N, C-alpha and C positions, 0 to 999 in steps of 0.2 A: 504493500500500500504506500502511495506517494503523497506527500503533502503538497497541495496546490493552493496558492494564496494563503489563507489562514485555516483551511480545512483539509481533512484527509480525502484524497480523491479515490473513488471507489473503483474496484476492478470487477465487480459482480454485475448484477442486473441494473436496468435503468432506474429502478426505484431508488437504488443507492445514489445514482447521479442526481435525481430530483431532490433527495434529502440533503446531499452535499450542497447543491445550489441554494436550497432554503437556508442552510446555515450561513452561507456567504451573505445572503440578503438580510438576515437577522442581525448581522453585526452592525448595528446602527447606533450604538451608544459609546460615548467617550472616545478614548484613544483607539479602541478596537475597530472603529468604523473605517472601512476602506473608502478612499476617495473614488470618484467616478472612473478615472483612468485606470487605477489599480483594480477596481472591481471588474472592468471590462477585461483586463489582462487575466485576472483570476478565472473569470468565466470561460474565456477562450482556452486557457490551460486545462481547466476542469473537463470541458467537453472534448478537447483534443485527446486527453489522456484516456477518457472512458472509450471514445470511439476507436482509438488505436488499440487499446487492450481488447475490446470486443472483437475487432477485426482479426487480431491474432488468434483469439480463442476459437473463432469459427472457421479458421483456415483461409482467411483472405490474405494471401501472400503473393504467389506468382500469378502472372497473367490477369491480374485484377488490381484495382486501386480505388480507394475512397478519397474523393476530393470535396472540399468545402467551397461553396460560392456564397454570394450574399454577405451578410454581416459577419458570419464566422470566417468566410474566406478573406475578408478584409481585416480581420482581427478587431472588429468594431462591435462585438456582440453586446447588446444591451440586455438587462435582466430578463425581459420577456420577448426577446427577438426569436422568431422561428429559426430552426436549423434548416439551411438549404444545402442538401447533399446530393452528389452525383456518384453513382457506383459505375466505374468504368471496367470493362472486361474485354479480353481479346479471344472470344470464342469459348470461354469456360462453360462446360455442360451444367455445372451445379450453380449457375449464377442466380437462379430463382431462389434456391435455398439460402444462399448468402444474403440476398436481399431481405427475405423474410426474417432471418435471424438478426439482421440489423434494424429493420424498420419496426417490427412488432413490439420489441421491448420499449422503444421510445414512445410509441403510441400508447402502450399500456400504462406508462408512467405519466401520461398527460403532457408530454413535451411536444410543442408545435413542430411540425416537420413538413418540409417541401422536398420531394425526392424524385429521382429519376435513375434509370439504368440505361447505359449507352455503351455501344462499341465506339472506338475512336472515330470511325467513319460516320456513325450516327451523330456523335457529338458535334463534329465539324459541320455536318449537313444541317442539323437543327440550328446551329449558330449562324449559318448562312441564310436561313429563311425566317428566323424568329428573332426580332431585335432584342427583346427582353432576355432571351436565352443567351444571345451573343454577349450582351453587357455583363451577364453573370459569369459566363465562362472566361471572359477576359480577366476576371479577378480570381480564378480558380487557384486553390492552394492545396497541396498534397497533405493528406492526413495519415493514410495507412496503405499498406500493400506495396505494389510495384512502383517505385518512384519514377522509373523510366517511362512507364505507361502514362503517368500523370503529366510528365514533362512533354511527352510526344503530343498529347492532346492539347496542352496549353500552347505549345509552339505552333501547332497547326491552326488553332483557332485564331491566334494573334496574326499569323501570316495571312490567313483568309480575310481577317478584318481589314488589314492594311491594303490588301489587293482589291477588296471589293468596296472600299469606303466611298468611292465616287458614286456608285449606284445606290448606296444606302444613306447617303448624307441627307438628302431631302427628308426621308422618313425620320431620321434622328432629330433633325431640326424642328420638323412639324410636330413631333410628339412632345418635345420640350415646350414649344410655344403653346400647344393645346393645354398642357399641364399648367403652365403659368396662367393662362386665361381662366382655367377652371378653379384653381386653388388660391391664386393671388400671391401677394408678396409676403414673405416672412417679416421683412423690415417694417411694414406698415399695418399689419393685422393686429388687432387687439388680442386675438387668440390665434397665433400663427401655427401653421403646419410645418414642423421642423424638418420633416422628411421630404414632402412632395412640393412645398411652396417654392415660389421664385426666390432663389437665394438659399435654398435648403440643401440637405445632404444629397438629394438626387442630382442637383446641379454640379456638385463636386464630382460625382461619379461620371457625369457627362463630360466634364473637363478631363478626367482621367481617360475616358474612352477616346476623346479626340487626340490626346497625347499618345495613346497606344497606337493610333493610326499614323503617328508621326506627322501630324498636321500642325500641332502647336507644342509649346514647351510644357513641361510638368508644372503643376500649380505653384504659384509664387508663395512667399512666406506668409503674406496676409491671408491667403486662402487656406493655407495649412493651419494657421492660428484660428481661423473661423471654423474649420472642420472640428478642431478640438473643442471649441466652445459649444458648437451645436451638438456634438456627441455627448459632452458632459451634461448639458441640459436634458437631452433625451434620456440619458442613463438615469438621472435623478428623477425624471418624470415617471419612468417605468417603475423605479423603486418606490416612489411615493404612491402611485396608483395601484400597484400590485398586479398590473396587467400591461399588455402592449398598448402604448398611447403615443400618438405622433403630434397631437394638437395640445399646445400649452394653454390650458384654460386659466382665466384670470384668478380664480379662487385657489389655484395651485401655485401661482407664480411666487408668492412670498416664501413659501416653504422651499421651493426649488432654489430661490435666491439664497436663503439661509444655508441650505446644504452646500452651496458653492461659495459660501463666505462672501456673498455680495450683499450690500447694505439693505436693499429692498427691491420690490418688483419693478420699480421705475428704473433703477440702475441696471437691473437685469434686462429690461426691455431696451435700454439704450445700448448695452453691449451686444445684444442679439441683432439690433438694427444695424450697427456698424459691421458686424460679421456678415450678415445676410446681404448687405449692399455690396460688400467686397466680392462675395461669391457671385451675386447676380451680374455685377459688372464684368467679372472674369468670364462668366459663362456666355454673356452676350458678345463680348469682344472675341472670345474663343470661337464661337460659331462663325463670326464674320471672317476672322483670320483663316479659319479652317477652310471655309468656302473658297477663299482666294488661293489657298494652297493646294486645292484638289489637283491631283495629277491629270494632265490633259492627254487625251488619247486621239489617235487617228488624225484627221485633218486639223483638229483643234490644236494639236501640238505644233503644227507648221505655221499657224497664224502668228503675225507679228504682235508683240505686246501692245496693250492698249495705250493710246496717246494720252499724255498728261494734259488735260484741258484747263487753261487758266480760268480762275474764278474771281480773283481779286489780287491785289498787290501781295506777292509772296505766297499765294494760296492757289492750289490746283486741285482738280478732281483726278483721281487715279483709281481705276477699277472699282468705281462706285463709292469711294470714300474721299473725304477731304484730307489733303496732304499738303506738305510744305513744298514750295518750289525749290529747285536745287540750290539757288543762290540766297534763299531766305535765311535771315539770322535774327533771332530774338534779341541778341545783345545789341545789334544795330537798330532794330525796329521795335521800340517799346510797346507799340500797339499790336504786335503780331499775334500774341496769344488771344486777345479779344477779337481780332479780325478773323482768325481761324474759327473761333467759337461762333461769331455772328454769321459767318458764311455757312457753317454747318447748320445752324438753326434756320437760316433763310432758304437754303436749298433742300433741307430735309435729309441731307446725307450725313452719315456718321463720321466722326473724326477717326482717322486711322490710328490704330494702337501705337504704331511706331512714331507717328507724329506727336501723340500725347506724351510718350516717354522722352522723345527728343526735346520737346518744350519743357517738360518737367526738369530735365537735366541742364538746360541751357538758359532758360528765361530768368532774368534777374527780377527782383522786386521793383515795382515802379516807384520812382521817387515822388514825393509830395511837393507841390501839387502835380497830379497826373498831367501828361501832355494832352492838349486838346483832342488830338486824334484818338487817344486811348479812351477818353470819356465818350467821344462820339461812337466808338465801336461798342462800348458797354451799353449805351442807350439803344443802339441798333440791335444788340442781342436781346435786351430786355423787352423790346417792342415786338418781338416775333411771336409772342403768345405761347401756345402749347409746345412747339418745338424747343422752346427754352429749357423745358424740364429735363429732357434727356441730355442736352448739351451740358448743363450745369452739373448733372450727376457725373458725367465723364470727367469734367474738369476737377470735381471735388474728389473723386476716387483716385486721381493721380496727383493730388496735392496742389494743383494750379489754382483752384478757387480759393483755398485758404491763403495762398500767397497774395491774391488780390484783396481778400477781405480777411485779415487775421482775426477779426472779432467773431468770425463764423464758428470758431471752435467751440464756443460755449453753447451753441444751439445745435451743433451737428449731432444727429441721431438722438436728440433730446425728446423723450416721449411726452405726449400731452398729459396734463393732469386732470382733464375732464373728458367724459365719454363722447362729447359732441365732436371733438376733433378726431379725424381719421388718419392724419399724417403726423410724422415727427415734426418738430418745430421748424427745422431747416427746410424740409420739403413743403411745409405749409407756406413758408415765405415765398418759395419759388412758385408754388401754385397760385398764390395771391397775385404775384407779379404777372403771371400768365393771364389771369382773368383781367387784371388792370389794363393789359395791352388792348383789350377790346373796348375800353372805356376812354381811351385817350382823346377821342374827338369831342368828349363832353367837357373838357377842361382847358383852361388857358395855358397851363403849364404841364403838358404831358410828360416832360422829362422828370419833374419832381414827383408826379404821380407814380411813375414806374419805380424810381429809386425809393420813394416812401413805402410803396407796397413791399419791396424787397426787404426793407429794414424795420417794418412796423413792430415786429416782435423780437428784434435783435437783443433786447434787454433781458429776455428770459434766461433762466439757468444761472443767474448771478446773484440771486437774493435781492430783496427789496421790491418796490413797485416796478414792474418791468417797463411801464410807460415812462417813468422818470429816468430809470437807468438807460432805457433806449434812447431818450432824447439826447443825453450827453454823448452816447456812442454815435448817433446819427450826425450830430454836429461834428464829431471827430472825423467821421468818414466823409462827410460833405466837404470839409476843408481838404482832405486828402484827394478827393476826386477832382477838385479844382473849381467848385461852384463859387460864385461871388458871395460875399459875406451875407447880404440880405437873403439870398436863396438858402444858404446854410441855416440861417435862423428859421426860415419858413419850414425847411425840411425837419428840423428838430421839433418844432411845435406840431407839425403834422404827426410825427411819431408819438409825441407826448399826449396828444388829444385824439388818437385814432379810435378810441371807444366812446368819445363824447356823444356823437349823434346816435349811435345804436342804443346806448344805455339810456339816454334821455328819452328818445322816442318810444321805447318799449316799457319804460318804467315811470313815466311822469305824465301829468295831464297837459297835453299840448294846447288846450284852450286857455290855460292859465298864463297870463302875460308874463308872470315872474319866471316861468320855465324858459320862455324864449329870451327874455332879458338876460338870464344867467348864461345861456349859451353864447349870445352875442358878446357879452362882457368877457367871457373866457377867451373868445377868438379875437378880442380887441378890435372888433369891427373890420376884420380882414376878409373881404369877399372871396379872394382867391383861395385862402385857406379853407373857407366854408365849402367851396366847390370841390377842392381836393379831398376833404374829409368825407363828403357825400359819396364820391366815387370810390374811395378807399373802403368805406363801410360795405359797399356791395361786393368788391373784390375779396375782402376779408371773409365775409360770410360765405360766398361761393366756394372759397378754398377751405372752409372749415369742415363741411360734411353735407350729406344729403339733407335737404329740407330746411337748412338753417336760413337760407335766403328765400323767403316766402313772399307772395304778393302782399300779404298783410304788412310784413316788415318793410317792404319797399315803399308801400303807401305811407306808412308812419314816418319814415326817414325823409322822404321827399316832402311831406307836409311840414315837418319841422324845419327843413332847409328853406322851404319857400317862405315860411313865417319869419325866419331869421333874415332872409333877403328883404322882406318888406320893411322890417325895422331898420336895416342898414340903409335902405333907400329913403328913409324918412316917412314911410307910409304908416298910417294907423293900423294897428292890429284889429281884426274883426272881433266883435264881442262874442260872448258865449253863443254857440249855435242853438237857435230856437228849435223846439220840438218839430220833427218832421211832420208832414201831412199824414203819413201813415200812423205815426205815434198818436197824433191828435185824434184821428178817426177811430183808432182802436180804443183809446181812452173813453171816448164818448159812448162807444158800444158797451164797454164794461160798466160805465155809470148807469146805462139804461137797463141792462139785464143782470149785472153782477157776476157774469161768467167770464173766465179767462179767455183771452184772444191771442192768436199767434199769426204772424205774417212772415213768410220766408221769401226773400228776394235773392234769386240765384245770381251769382257774379263770381268774381275772382279777387278777393274772397267773397263768400256769401254773407248775407245779413239776416238775422232772425230778430224780429221785434216782438216782444212779449208784453202784454198789458194784463195786470191782475189787480184785484182790490188790494189797496195798500195795507200790509200787515207784516209783522215780524215773521221771517221764514220764507217770504215770497222769492227773494233772490236765490236762496239756497235751493228752493224747489225748482225754479226755472233752470238753474245751472245743472242740477241733477238730471232733469229730463233730457237736456241736450246731451249730457254724457251717456245717458241710457241709450240714446239713438246714435252713438259713436260720432258725435260732433265735438271737435276740439275748439275751445273758446280762446280767441286771441285777445279780445278786448270786450269790455262791457261798459256801456254808458247808462247811467241811472238817472231817472227823472221822476218827479212826482207832479202829476197834473190833477189837482183837486184831491180826491180820495183814491186815485188810481196810481199805481207804480208802473212805470214803463221802462223796460230794459231793452236796450239795443245791443245785441251780441254780434260781433264779427267772428265768423266761424269757418271751419273747413272740415270735411269728413276725414276721419282717421283712415278709413278705407271705404271703398265702394262709392255710392252716390249719395245725394242729399235725401233725407227722409221726407215723407208726405207731411205737410203742415197739419193736416187733420189728425194724424197720429200724435204729433207733438201736443196739440191742443187737448186731445182726449186723455193722454197720460198726465199732462199737467193738471187737468181738472180732477183726475182720480187722486193725484198726490195731495192737492189742496183739500179734497174732501176726506182724505184719510184712508181710502180704499186701496191705494198703492203705496207700499212702504219702500221709499227710495233706498234706505241703507241696505236692506236685504236684496233688493233688485240689483243695485250696483255691485254688491259683494258677489252675487252670482255671475254677473257679467265679467267681473275681474277674474274670477276663477276660470270661466270659460275661455278667456283670451289670455290666460297666463302663458308665458313662453314654455315650450316643451324642450326636452333634451336635458343636458347637464345643468346642474345647479348654477344659478347666476351669482355673480359677486354681490355680497351684501351691500345695500344702498348706503350712500354717505349720509351722515346725520343731517337733519334739516336745520336751517338757521333762519332767524328773523333779524332784520336790520330796520332801523328807524331813521328817517330823514326829515329835517325841519327847515331846509333851506329854500323852500318855495315861497315863504313869506305870505301865505294865504291862510284861510280858515282851515285847510286840511293838511294834516301831516301824512307822510307816506310810510306805510308798512310794506316791507319787501320780504317775501318768503322765498328762500332758495331750498329746493327739495328735489326728490326723485319723482318723476312723473308717474301717475297712476290714474286709472279711470275714476272719474268723479272727484278728483282732488279739489277743484274749484267749488263744487257743491259742499264738501266737508268743511272747507275753510270758511266759506260764506256763512254756513250754518253756525260755526263757532263765533264768527264776528257778530252775527245778528243776536245770538244768545247772550253775548257780552254787552249788548246795547250800543255797539259802535255804529255810527252813521257812515255807511259806505257810499261815497260820492261817485267813485269810478273804480274800475279794475282793469288791469292789463295782464295778460299771460304770455310769457315768452318761453317756447320750448326749444331746448338745445339738445338734440339727441334724447337721452334718457333723463335729462335734467330739466327743471323748469325754474323760471324766476317769475313769480307772481307779485304784482304790485297793486296796492289798494290805497286810494285816497280816503282818509278817515277823518271824522270829527266826532266829538263826544255826543252822547245822546241828548245832553241839555243844550246843545247848540253853541256852546262857548268856543268850539273850534279846537283849541289846544287840549291835548290829553296829558294828564298828570302822570308822574312816574309810577304810582301804584296802579293806575288804570292801564298803563301800557304793559306793566308786568303781568297783570291779569289777562289781558288780551293776548299777549305773546305766549303764555302758557297754554291758553286754549287753542291757539292756532297751531302750535307745535304738536299738541296732542291730536289735533284733527289731521295733521299731515302724516302722523303715524310713523 
């Protein structure tokens, strides 16, 4: 009996193997715990020893060999990886017996097994026709039996792979791209697939396969480091889950991070993002380089090499890629790096890997202030829109982007702290710039819009208020880029106040003159800054995630901006909006018959007007009925006409279409009469539409903030919470039960989070709420948010 890792390796049946493996995995306490790399090595040794011992015991020696492919073949065996084994033979008559005596004990012990029995000819044939089998056999490793037979098959498969790669390359590339489309990026998924995702372990195997075909070099050091991290995370995920798992769920990330001695899940996400982006970039460049290196046959071999077509000063197109002209020199031409990048984005052609490496080796840092030509090329690059994203990624992965913007290091691969954001902070900045490129015709200073969009969150990852930190960094960068002093100041203020319009529009009463005055005073009357912030708010929201930029949000921000323009132009602000004709008509009907009335006006967004006899609980009832019919409330305007309460809700359906107004009215009547219990009905709906699948991450605790800076009769209560069906109903009920006078309400949904704002006054009409009254209201609202 041999000691493998920290346990005795068995030489008997596979049950001993399973028990020895269990002992390895149980070593999870104190100093006895094996790290992920040591655990993989111990598992490989354990399985190798059992398999070789078993092979010798059953007579698997001459004219037969056992080889491992897959994770065991690569020595990357995670705790719950299947064994991928191939039994090779050269015409042995007892091969069926050998196979049975190998496979059945493993099955009986519950060990996952993928197996096959092949002659050398069959192995080479299946590798020539089945891409998955070929990739596996390229990694074949001898375990037991005749090593010459194993080496014969391995050499034949690799020779066949090199000889046939021209005919198989398209299938290889298309399978990778289809996998990327289906699974998504490891770097930017909240719950990444470590194995199959873009930038995952499968892509490293793709790079190895291209290198085995002698089309590209072996993976570089950054890809090898990424491989180790991805394997370590996968190993700990298997150990934690007690089964094979490839997707790192959010609820497991902190434990995996702790096992790897990483501070928390955010740092783990950042490390994974950097690793995955290195792998993804290497895989994409590898595919392009490999395609260009494919051996030419027949008449194609006689054709002259493609002509280098000039694209710009010092920049040419060569075999479908952007490359440097033969006499181009980054040392003599300070704008060359940015000209190459802008040309690639403008033409849609990738930058050749050799060009990137040559620029990385020779391009000096630009002196401050930048030459005018360099700033012009930067603006040309930023103005290209979507093509910008891939170009910046290629510059960043080769160190060139960080040379241009040293401040980028703090946001590189920085994971978002809220679930509304789908990108890392650096990718979000580039995405925002790409969206801003479509808005440049709306502003007088498109150059500042593009640079401001690129820098608006540059202050994140450094501690403190990112808007304030970002302002100083933007000023620093603006000076370096060579902008005039007044433009640098404007750029800094743009970054400082990039959240002013969206936060004000979605959380304050826009008909309150004090709201508009505060915004105008903050902007110091600068019309150009207002214009830039309006466009930046849209680009920022579009780059955040799906649904963040909605018709409702667009309407609110444009309304606020127009009101600010009116003040800046010396025009009088309109007074409070009088009740609409619809509201007035519905109120008269309610006064006449005492029954609730509902009107739904379809639009983008839709508007629901509800009129009911004025009494405590009517707002909660109306909001609850809308939630019951899957309507998401974005804003609520409240008015009292005589003895009738009129609520005007701006809504959109969570899914499907708009409900029948008659059904809304029927359910509202039943609620007011007491025959329909809203809490129970909403609880049932919440259960019915609860997410299926793995347990989700526990929601963040709710918070209540108070604001008094509007200088009117209403203070603002702001609730930050996790979205749930009927939340507005529950909070409105809590406010009404506390006797608070709700004057208006706005709801802003950001992914799974919401920010609900309520304009409140005390029940006695004094307006201001005392400290004790606020505390009582806050406790009730937090309890309602749950």
